[in-house]
VOBA-1610 file (N, C-alpha, C; in pm, whole numbers, padded with zeros to 5 digits, always signed):
BEGIN
Met+00083-00121+00000Met+00000+00000+00000Met+00086+00126+00000Ala+00197+00125+00080Ala+00283+00243+00086Ala+00346+00270-00049Leu+00387+00162-00120Leu+00447+00180-00250Leu+00346+00235-00350Ala+00225+00184-00345Ala+00121+00232-00436Ala+00092+00379-00412Ala+00085+00418-00284Ala+00059+00559-00252Ala+00170+00648-00304Leu+00295+00599-00289Leu+00409+00676-00338Leu+00401+00695-00489Leu+00365+00590-00561Leu+00355+00600-00706Leu+00242+00692-00747Ile+00127+00679-00680Ile+00011+00764-00714Ile+00045+00911-00693Ala+00115+00940-00581Ala+00153+01079-00554Ala+00245+01132-00663Ala+00341+01048-00703Ala+00435+01092-00806Ala+00364+01112-00939Leu+00274+01022-00972Leu+00200+01035-01097Leu+00114+01160-01097Gly+00052+01189-00982Gly-00030+01309-00973Gly+00052+01434-00997Thr+00174+01436-00941Thr+00262+01550-00961Thr+00299+01565-01107Ala+00330+01450-01168Ala+00370+01453-01309Ala+00253+01499-01396Cys+00132+01446-01369Cys+00016+01481-01453Cys-00024+01625-01433Gly+00011+01681-01319Gly-00025+01821-01294Gly+00080+01918-01341Ser+00175+01870-01423Ser+00282+01957-01470Ser+00225+02074-01548Ala+00289+02189-01530Ala+00244+02309-01600Ala+00307+02322-01737Asp+00391+02224-01777Asp+00453+02230-01909Asp+00345+02227-02017Pro+00355+02310-02121Pro+00256+02309-02230Pro+00270+02181-02310Pro+00164+02134-02373Pro+00172+02014-02455Pro+00268+02035-02571Ala+00340+01927-02603Ala+00436+01936-02714Ala+00361+01951-02846Thr+00413+02034-02934Thr+00356+02051-03067Thr+00414+01945-03159Lys+00329+01872-03229Lys+00376+01766-03317Lys+00446+01826-03438Pro+00572+01792-03458Pro+00645+01850-03571Pro+00588+01801-03703Lys+00610+01881-03807Lys+00568+01841-03941Lys+00673+01747-03998Gly+00626+01668-04096Gly+00725+01589-04167Gly+00704+01441-04158Gly+00582+01393-04138Gly+00552+01250-04143Gly+00627+01172-04039Gln+00695+01062-04083Gln+00760+00971-03989Gln+00870+01040-03911Gly+00943+01129-03978Gly+01047+01200-03905Gly+00989+01280-03791Gly+00875+01345-03812Gly+00813+01422-03706Gly+00764+01335-03594Glu+00707+01217-03627Glu+00658+01127-03524Glu+00773+01078-03438Gly+00888+01049-03505Gly+01004+01005-03428Gly+01050+01113-03332Ala+01050+01238-03378Ala+01093+01348-03292Ala+00997+01365-03177Gly+00864+01347-03206Gly+00767+01359-03098Gly+00788+01254-02992Ala+00817+01129-03033Ala+00842+01021-02937Ala+00965+01051-02854Ala+01070+01100-02919Ala+01192+01134-02845Ala+01164+01245-02745Gly+01079+01342-02787Gly+01046+01450-02696Gly+00972+01402-02573Ala+00880+01304-02594Ala+00805+01250-02480Ala+00897+01181-02382Leu+00996+01106-02437Leu+01090+01035-02349Leu+01178+01133-02273Ala+01205+01251-02335Ala+01292+01349-02272Ala+01217+01437-02173Asn+01084+01426-02168Asn+01005+01508-02077Asn+01043+01476-01933Pro+01084+01574-01854Pro+01127+01546-01717Pro+01023+01475-01633Ala+00895+01510-01650Ala+00791+01444-01573Ala+00781+01296-01607Glu+00793+01266-01739Glu+00789+01125-01780Glu+00909+01049-01728Gln+01025+01113-01730Gln+01146+01050-01677Gln+01130+01023-01528Gln+01073+01118-01456Gln+01054+01101-01312Gln+00960+00985-01284Lys+00851+00976-01361Lys+00758+00866-01344Lys+00824+00732-01370Ala+00900+00724-01480Ala+00966+00599-01516Ala+01069+00558-01411Ala+01145+00656-01362Ala+01247+00626-01261Ala+01182+00576-01132Leu+01072+00639-01092Leu+01004+00597-00970Leu+00945+00457-00986Gln+00886+00431-01101Gln+00830+00298-01126Gln+00940+00191-01120Ala+01057+00223-01175Ala+01168+00128-01173Ala+01216+00105-01029Arg+01222+00211-00950Arg+01265+00198-00810Arg+01166+00113-00731Ile+01039+00136-00753Ile+00937+00059-00681Ile+00943-00088-00721Ala+00961-00113-00851Ala+00969-00252-00897Ala+01091-00322-00839Ala+01205-00253-00836Ala+01326-00312-00780Ala+01311-00338-00631Ala+01250-00243-00560Ala+01228-00262-00416Ala+01140-00384-00389Lys+01035-00399-00469Lys+00945-00513-00454Lys+01018-00644-00483Lys+01099-00644-00589Lys+01172-00765-00625Lys+01264-00810-00512Trp+01331-00713-00450Trp+01429-00747-00346Trp+01371-00741-00205Lys+01239-00733-00195Lys+01167-00746-00068Lys+01199-00633+00029Leu+01211-00512-00024Leu+01221-00393+00059Leu+01081-00335+00077Ala+01049-00293+00199Ala+00918-00235+00224Ala+00901-00102+00152Lys+01010-00028+00135Lys+01006+00101+00067Lys+01126+00109-00026Pro+01113+00181-00138Pro+01231+00201-00222Pro+01330+00293-00153Pro+01460+00274-00175Pro+01559+00364-00115Pro+01535+00508-00156Leu+01560+00601-00065Leu+01552+00742-00098Leu+01669+00779-00188Thr+01648+00876-00275Thr+01751+00919-00368Thr+01838+01026-00303Ala+01970+01007-00309Ala+02062+01103-00251Ala+02063+01232-00334Pro+02091+01345-00272Pro+02104+01470-00348Pro+02227+01465-00437Pro+02239+01558-00531Pro+02360+01562-00614Pro+02485+01579-00529Ala+02596+01530-00579Ala+02723+01545-00508Ala+02753+01692-00485Pro+02803+01727-00367Pro+02831+01869-00341Pro+02942+01921-00432Lys+02925+02043-00481Lys+03027+02103-00567Lys+03152+02136-00487Thr+03132+02176-00362Thr+03244+02204-00272Thr+03251+02091-00171Lys+03361+02021-00167Lys+03375+01906-00078Lys+03395+01953+00066Pro+03335+01883+00163Pro+03359+01918+00303Pro+03507+01905+00337Glu+03555+01993+00421Glu+03695+01988+00462Glu+03710+01894+00580Ile+03794+01794+00564Ile+03821+01698+00672Ile+03971+01701+00698Thr+04009+01756+00811Thr+04152+01773+00839Thr+04197+01708+00968Thr+04103+01667+01053Thr+04139+01615+01184Thr+04053+01495+01219Arg+04078+01437+01334Arg+03999+01323+01381Arg+03867+01373+01437Asp+03762+01369+01355Asp+03628+01409+01394Asp+03625+01545+01465Gly+03702+01640+01408Gly+03699+01776+01460Gly+03799+01803+01570Phe+03874+01703+01614Phe+03972+01723+01720Phe+04112+01728+01661Glu+04188+01830+01698Glu+04327+01837+01655Glu+04405+01727+01725Val+04486+01655+01649Val+04567+01547+01704Val+04713+01585+01687Glu+04781+01604+01797Glu+04918+01653+01794Glu+05007+01559+01711Gly+05083+01620+01623Gly+05176+01543+01542Gly+05114+01479+01419Gln+04983+01496+01399Gln+04916+01431+01286Gln+04861+01531+01185Glu+04900+01658+01199Glu+04842+01761+01114Glu+04866+01736+00966Asp+04980+01677+00930Asp+05013+01654+00789Asp+04983+01512+00744Leu+04918+01434+00830Leu+04889+01295+00798Leu+04745+01281+00749Pro+04710+01169+00685Pro+04572+01152+00636Pro+04471+01164+00750Pro+04363+01238+00730Pro+04263+01253+00836Pro+04189+01122+00863Val+04153+01103+00990Val+04077+00987+01034Val+03941+01037+01081Phe+03832+00975+01036Phe+03701+01028+01069Phe+03596+00919+01064Thr+03487+00938+01136Thr+03375+00845+01137Thr+03250+00906+01074Thr+03251+01037+01057Thr+03137+01110+01001Thr+03190+01218+00909Val+03130+01233+00793Val+03166+01339+00699Val+03086+01464+00734Pro+03150+01580+00750Pro+03074+01701+00784Pro+02985+01745+00669Thr+02856+01727+00683Thr+02758+01768+00582Thr+02624+01790+00648Glu+02544+01876+00588Glu+02407+01895+00634Glu+02309+01811+00552Asp+02358+01747+00446Asp+02272+01659+00366Asp+02229+01540+00452Lys+02105+01500+00437Lys+02057+01385+00515Lys+02094+01256+00442Val+02225+01229+00445Val+02280+01111+00379Val+02371+01037+00474Val+02386+00907+00449Val+02486+00825+00516Val+02563+00750+00408Phe+02673+00688+00448Phe+02760+00620+00353Phe+02779+00475+00394Leu+02763+00383+00299Leu+02774+00241+00326Leu+02911+00192+00279Thr+02985+00129+00371Thr+03117+00076+00339Thr+03122-00072+00378Ile+03191-00152+00296Ile+03191-00297+00316Ile+03335-00347+00315Asp+03372-00424+00418Asp+03511-00462+00442Asp+03541-00608+00413Asp+03668-00635+00395Asp+03732-00767+00391Asp+03721-00831+00253Gly+03614-00907+00224Gly+03600-00969+00094Gly+03581-01119+00097Ala+03546-01176+00213Ala+03533-01322+00223Ala+03416-01375+00142Glu+03298-01315+00157Glu+03177-01363+00089Glu+03168-01301-00050Lys+03139-01384-00149Lys+03131-01336-00287Lys+02996-01382-00345Asp+02891-01318-00300Asp+02754-01355-00331Asp+02709-01284-00458Pro+02684-01355-00568Pro+02640-01289-00691Pro+02506-01218-00677Glu+02419-01268-00588Glu+02290-01203-00566Glu+02309-01064-00507Phe+02411-01048-00425Phe+02440-00916-00368Phe+02474-00816-00479Leu+02558-00856-00573Leu+02593-00765-00682Leu+02471-00725-00762Lys+02384-00822-00793Lys+02262-00792-00867Lys+02172-00697-00789Met+02157-00725-00661Met+02069-00644-00577Met+02115-00498-00573Met+02243-00476-00547Met+02293-00340-00533Met+02286-00265-00666Lys+02309-00336-00776Lys+02302-00272-00907Lys+02159-00234-00942Glu+02065-00323-00916Glu+01925-00297-00953Glu+01862-00192-00862Leu+01901-00190-00736Leu+01849-00090-00643Leu+01924+00042-00651Lys+02040+00041-00721Lys+02122+00161-00737Lys+02166+00216-00601Ile+02209+00127-00513Ile+02259+00168-00381Ile+02411+00180-00390Pro+02467+00299-00368Pro+02612+00315-00374Pro+02680+00259-00248Tyr+02800+00210-00265Tyr+02879+00163-00149Tyr+03025+00166-00187Thr+03110+00158-00086Thr+03254+00162-00103Thr+03312+00036-00041Ala+03405-00030-00111Ala+03464-00154-00062Ala+03606-00130-00011Phe+03639-00197+00100Phe+03775-00197+00154Phe+03822-00342+00159Leu+03921-00376+00076Leu+03953-00516+00051Leu+04086-00557+00114Ser+04087-00680+00169Ser+04210-00746+00215Ser+04244-00856+00115Asp+04366-00854+00064Asp+04398-00942-00048Asp+04388-01090-00015Tyr+04422-01129+00108Tyr+04420-01272+00140Tyr+04280-01331+00127Leu+04177-01245+00131Leu+04039-01291+00120Leu+03983-01279-00021Val+04038-01192-00102Val+03979-01168-00234Val+04058-01232-00347Arg+04180-01275-00321Arg+04267-01321-00431Arg+04215-01447-00500Asp+04124-01521-00435Asp+04071-01641-00499Asp+03963-01610-00601Asn+03920-01482-00609Asn+03813-01448-00703Asn+03818-01299-00738Tyr+03928-01257-00798Tyr+03936-01117-00841Tyr+03824-01079-00938Pro+03779-01169-01028Pro+03672-01129-01121Pro+03544-01081-01051Tyr+03513-01136-00935Tyr+03394-01091-00861Tyr+03405-00942-00831Phe+03521-00899-00786Phe+03540-00760-00749Phe+03561-00671-00872Lys+03610-00729-00983Lys+03615-00655-01108Lys+03474-00624-01158Glu+03381-00718-01140Glu+03242-00692-01175Glu+03185-00580-01089Met+03218-00583-00963Met+03176-00477-00871Met+03231-00342-00916Gln+03358-00340-00949Gln+03422-00217-00995Gln+03357-00166-01123Ala+03323-00257-01215Ala+03260-00219-01341Ala+03124-00154-01318Ala+03061-00186-01205Ala+02931-00126-01172Ala+02946+00010-01103Gly+03071+00057-01086Gly+03094+00190-01031Gly+03141+00194-00888Val+03171+00078-00829Val+03215+00072-00689Val+03365+00096-00682Thr+03409+00182-00591Thr+03550+00206-00570Thr+03608+00100-00477Leu+03720+00041-00517Leu+03786-00063-00439Leu+03904-00001-00364Asn+03901-00008-00233Asn+04000+00058-00149Asn+04079-00041-00064Asn+04170+00012+00016Asn+04274-00064+00083Asn+04234-00102+00226His+04245-00233+00256His+04221-00283+00392His+04335-00378+00433Thr+04452-00356+00374Thr+04577-00430+00395Thr+04579-00565+00324Leu+04698-00620+00313Leu+04716-00750+00249Leu+04657-00864+00330Asn+04683-00863+00463Asn+04653-00981+00545Asn+04569-00954+00670His+04515-00831+00682His+04424-00798+00792His+04489-00821+00930Arg+04611-00773+00945Arg+04681-00787+01072Arg+04651-00667+01162Tyr+04673-00686+01293Tyr+04654-00578+01391Tyr+04775-00486+01381Leu+04758-00372+01316Leu+04870-00289+01276Leu+04949-00228+01392Pro+04887-00183+01502Pro+04968-00122+01608Pro+05072-00216+01669Ala+05056-00347+01649Ala+05155-00443+01701Ala+05276-00456+01609Leu+05271-00394+01490Leu+05379-00405+01392Leu+05463-00278+01391Asp+05591-00292+01356Asp+05674-00173+01341Asp+05639-00102+01210Tyr+05701+00013+01190Tyr+05667+00096+01074Tyr+05685+00022+00943Glu+05797-00048+00926Glu+05824-00115+00800Glu+05724-00226+00771Lys+05685-00302+00875Lys+05587-00410+00856Lys+05450-00351+00821Gln+05415-00241+00885Gln+05288-00176+00851Gln+05291-00126+00706Arg+05404-00072+00667Arg+05416-00022+00531Arg+05403-00136+00429Glu+05458-00252+00461Glu+05443-00367+00373Glu+05297-00406+00356Glu+05223-00404+00467Glu+05081-00441+00461Glu+05000-00341+00379Ile+05026-00214+00401Ile+04945-00110+00334Ile+04990-00088+00190Cys+05120-00064+00172Cys+05169-00037+00036Cys+05161-00161-00052Gly+05178-00279+00010Gly+05163-00402-00067Gly+05024-00417-00123Gln+04924-00379-00045Gln+04787-00385-00096Gln+04760-00276-00199Gln+04825-00161-00184Gln+04814-00058-00288Gln+04862-00114-00421Asp+04978-00179-00418Asp+05035-00235-00542Asp+04946-00344-00600Thr+04889-00427-00513Thr+04805-00538-00559Thr+04677-00486-00625Ile+04613-00390-00562Ile+04489-00335-00619Ile+04518-00266-00752Gln+04628-00193-00758Gln+04663-00129-00885Gln+04688-00234-00994Lys+04759-00341-00959Lys+04790-00445-01057Lys+04664-00517-01104Glu+04576-00555-01011Glu+04460-00637-01045Glu+04342-00557-01098Phe+04329-00431-01051Phe+04209-00354-01085Phe+04239-00223-01157Gly+04368-00192-01175Gly+04405-00081-01260Gly+04401+00057-01198Lys+04375+00066-01067Lys+04366+00198-01006Lys+04416+00191-00861Arg+04504+00283-00827Arg+04561+00286-00692Arg+04465+00356-00597Pro+04430+00295-00484Pro+04334+00357-00392Pro+04387+00485-00327Thr+04295+00568-00286Thr+04330+00686-00205Thr+04272+00676-00064Leu+04184+00577-00040Leu+04124+00558+00092Leu+04176+00429+00153Phe+04194+00431+00285Phe+04245+00315+00358Phe+04169+00302+00489Arg+04135+00178+00523Arg+04075+00152+00654Arg+04160+00047+00726Pro+04214+00080+00843Pro+04296-00018+00916Pro+04209-00130+00971Pro+04258-00254+00969Pro+04181-00365+01027Pro+04141-00336+01172Tyr+04016-00369+01204Tyr+03957-00350+01338Tyr+03944-00202+01374Gly+03981-00112+01284Gly+03977+00031+01315Gly+04091+00076+01403Asn+04194-00008+01420Asn+04305+00024+01510Asn+04426+00074+01431Tyr+04487+00180+01478Tyr+04600+00240+01409Tyr+04683+00320+01509Asn+04803+00357+01470Asn+04884+00450+01546Asn+04949+00548+01448Gln+05038+00631+01497Gln+05097+00731+01408Gln+05179+00666+01297Asp+05244+00555+01326Asp+05317+00484+01221Asp+05224+00438+01110Thr+05103+00397+01147Thr+05004+00355+01047Thr+04975+00469+00950Leu+04951+00587+01005Leu+04917+00702+00921Leu+05037+00747+00838Arg+05156+00741+00896Arg+05277+00775+00820Arg+05296+00678+00704Ala+05280+00548+00732Ala+05295+00448+00627Ala+05190+00466+00518Ala+05067+00491+00559Ala+04959+00510+00462Ala+04988+00629+00371Lys+05032+00738+00431Lys+05064+00858+00351Lys+05175+00829+00252Ser+05274+00749+00294Ser+05391+00724+00209Ser+05355+00649+00081Cys+05242+00577+00081Cys+05204+00505-00041Cys+05077+00559-00104Gly+05047+00686-00079Gly+04944+00755-00156Gly+04806+00764-00095Ile+04789+00724+00030Ile+04658+00733+00094Ile+04629+00878+00133Lys+04506+00922+00104Lys+04465+01059+00133Lys+04374+01071+00255Ala+04302+00963+00290Ala+04206+00971+00401Ala+04182+00833+00458Val+04143+00831+00587Val+04121+00705+00660Val+03980+00707+00721Pro+03879+00665+00646Pro+03743+00660+00700Pro+03727+00542+00796Leu+03677+00569+00915Leu+03637+00461+01007Leu+03485+00448+00995Trp+03412+00438+01106Trp+03267+00420+01096Trp+03201+00462+01226Asn+03072+00491+01214Asn+02993+00532+01330Asn+02885+00432+01365Ala+02859+00335+01277Ala+02762+00229+01303Ala+02805+00106+01224Glu+02770-00013+01276Glu+02803-00137+01207Glu+02676-00217+01183Ala+02661-00267+01061Ala+02538-00335+01020Ala+02556-00486+01015Phe+02453-00557+01063Phe+02445-00703+01057Phe+02310-00738+00993Val+02282-00867+00984Val+02156-00906+00921Val+02034-00873+01006Asn+02054-00856+01137Asn+01938-00838+01225Asn+01952-00722+01321Arg+02058-00642+01308Arg+02075-00531+01403Arg+02178-00432+01349Met+02181-00315+01416Met+02287-00217+01395Met+02356-00196+01529Asp+02488-00198+01530Asp+02566-00160+01648Asp+02614-00018+01629Trp+02611+00060+01738Trp+02638+00203+01730Trp+02762+00239+01811Arg+02840+00334+01762Arg+02956+00384+01835Arg+02921+00503+01922Glu+02818+00576+01884Glu+02779+00695+01960Glu+02679+00660+02069Trp+02676+00741+02173Trp+02591+00712+02289Trp+02443+00720+02255Asp+02404+00802+02156Asp+02261+00818+02129Asp+02204+00710+02038Arg+02290+00618+01987Arg+02244+00503+01910Arg+02150+00547+01796Asp+02199+00641+01716Asp+02117+00694+01608Asp+02206+00732+01491Leu+02145+00756+01376Leu+02218+00806+01260Leu+02226+00957+01263His+02331+01009+01201His+02352+01153+01189His+02390+01183+01045Pro+02363+01303+00995Pro+02405+01336+00859Pro+02555+01312+00841Gly+02589+01238+00737Gly+02730+01212+00706Gly+02789+01092+00775Asp+02712+01017+00853Asp+02766+00900+00922Asp+02811+00793+00823Ile+02918+00724+00860Ile+02968+00611+00782Ile+02923+00482+00848Ile+02862+00394+00770Ile+02817+00263+00818Ile+02914+00157+00769Leu+02956+00072+00860Leu+03043-00041+00827Leu+02961-00170+00821Thr+02992-00254+00723Thr+02948-00392+00726Thr+03056-00475+00658His+03031-00605+00639His+03135-00694+00586His+03080-00783+00475Phe+03171-00830+00392Phe+03136-00932+00293Phe+03130-01067+00366Arg+03012-01098+00419Arg+02991-01221+00495Arg+02860-01284+00454Gly+02846-01413+00490Gly+02723-01485+00459Gly+02686-01579+00571Arg+02624-01690+00537Arg+02567-01780+00638Arg+02673-01845+00727Glu+02797-01850+00683Glu+02902-01906+00770Glu+02925-01819+00893Asp+02895-01690+00882Asp+02918-01598+00993Asp+02788-01538+01048Trp+02687-01527+00964Trp+02561-01464+01001Trp+02446-01564+00989Lys+02336-01532+01050Lys+02212-01609+01028Lys+02137-01544+00912Gly+02203-01542+00798Gly+02143-01479+00682Gly+02249-01452+00576Thr+02209-01377+00474Thr+02294-01349+00358Thr+02323-01200+00349Met+02407-01164+00254Met+02433-01022+00233Met+02307-00948+00188Pro+02225-01003+00098Pro+02098-00935+00070Pro+02010-00916+00194Asp+02011-01012+00287Asp+01936-00994+00412Asp+01990-00874+00489Met+02123-00862+00494Met+02185-00750+00564Met+02146-00618+00500Ile+02148-00613+00367Ile+02111-00489+00298Ile+01966-00453+00325Arg+01877-00552+00328Arg+01737-00524+00360Arg+01724-00459+00497His+01799-00510+00595His+01792-00452+00730His+01850-00312+00732Val+01965-00292+00665Val+02026-00160+00660Val+01931-00059+00596Met+01873-00096+00482Met+01790+00000+00411Met+01661+00030+00485Lys+01607-00066+00558Lys+01490-00036+00641Lys+01526+00068+00747Thr+01640+00047+00813Thr+01683+00140+00917Thr+01708+00279+00859Val+01783+00285+00751Val+01820+00413+00691Val+01698+00486+00636Thr+01615+00414+00559Thr+01500+00477+00495Thr+01396+00520+00598Asp+01370+00437+00698Asp+01273+00474+00801Asp+01313+00600+00875Lys+01443+00626+00884Lys+01492+00746+00952Lys+01504+00865+00857Gly+01462+00845+00731Gly+01460+00954+00635Gly+01593+00985+00569Tyr+01684+00888+00569Tyr+01816+00908+00509Tyr+01826+00839+00373Ala+01911+00895+00288Ala+01951+00830+00164Ala+02095+00783+00179Val+02131+00680+00103Val+02271+00637+00098Val+02338+00709-00019Ala+02447+00778+00011Ala+02522+00852-00091Ala+02657+00784-00115Arg+02722+00826-00219Arg+02854+00772-00254Arg+02960+00846-00173Leu+03037+00775-00093Leu+03136+00837-00005Leu+03235+00923-00084Glu+03282+00871-00196Glu+03384+00943-00273Glu+03335+01077-00326Asp+03202+01093-00340Asp+03148+01221-00386Asp+03165+01331-00283Tyr+03192+01295-00158Tyr+03202+01393-00051Tyr+03347+01413-00004Leu+03441+01343-00065Leu+03581+01350-00021Leu+03669+01411-00130
//
């Protein structure tokens, strides 16, 4: 019923458009072709078609509501220079670490770590629903199926650095940390053709050597997270247990071996939470 109401409202808006009716061009078949092209280019018709497609995709993937559409990417990127607004001594020239992007847009960002689960239904779901996300990959988990992540990349997903072997970095000296981070930079460039600019340390743990090593191999920013998504719940880092504009959500490439469900199940839970709170999922790279 909610989906039907949403469609009816959109159709009513489109039908009430103040645009004057198109004049049929002269010229027989050529004119008819131009008229058809004009109808397809009509913004109201495009809006109706896009909404119908979103509703159909939501129904197919068993979402109660279609995902909200994120606003256009900001022309001026938010400035992120410190750890969530706090100056960190000795880190002024190092990549910033943050859990929330400073923005007033009612958007959140979905990020997915590791790479163990390679569910083809997940790729189809995210593509058909047009939900943006950012991947942070560890090579020891993805090397058995690079084509899966190449398909993801071809759909517009940015593949970023989560180290070669997912080790606890603060326990390693600078050179060992650099091997983990820069080695994964080299691997992603070799396998996927593009060197990452974003890095997430395993477990979210890092020290100054981590940031120095990351900077040395081309990392520009270190996004952490403010909430973590599972198939049946969200875990929160903040005391108010809620979403905020610009929050980063973490989840993982996992399936039934780790969860009581699949990655599509996890996405259904995430999107219910996000949409019910009036948020859209935006592309993280558009804000950095």
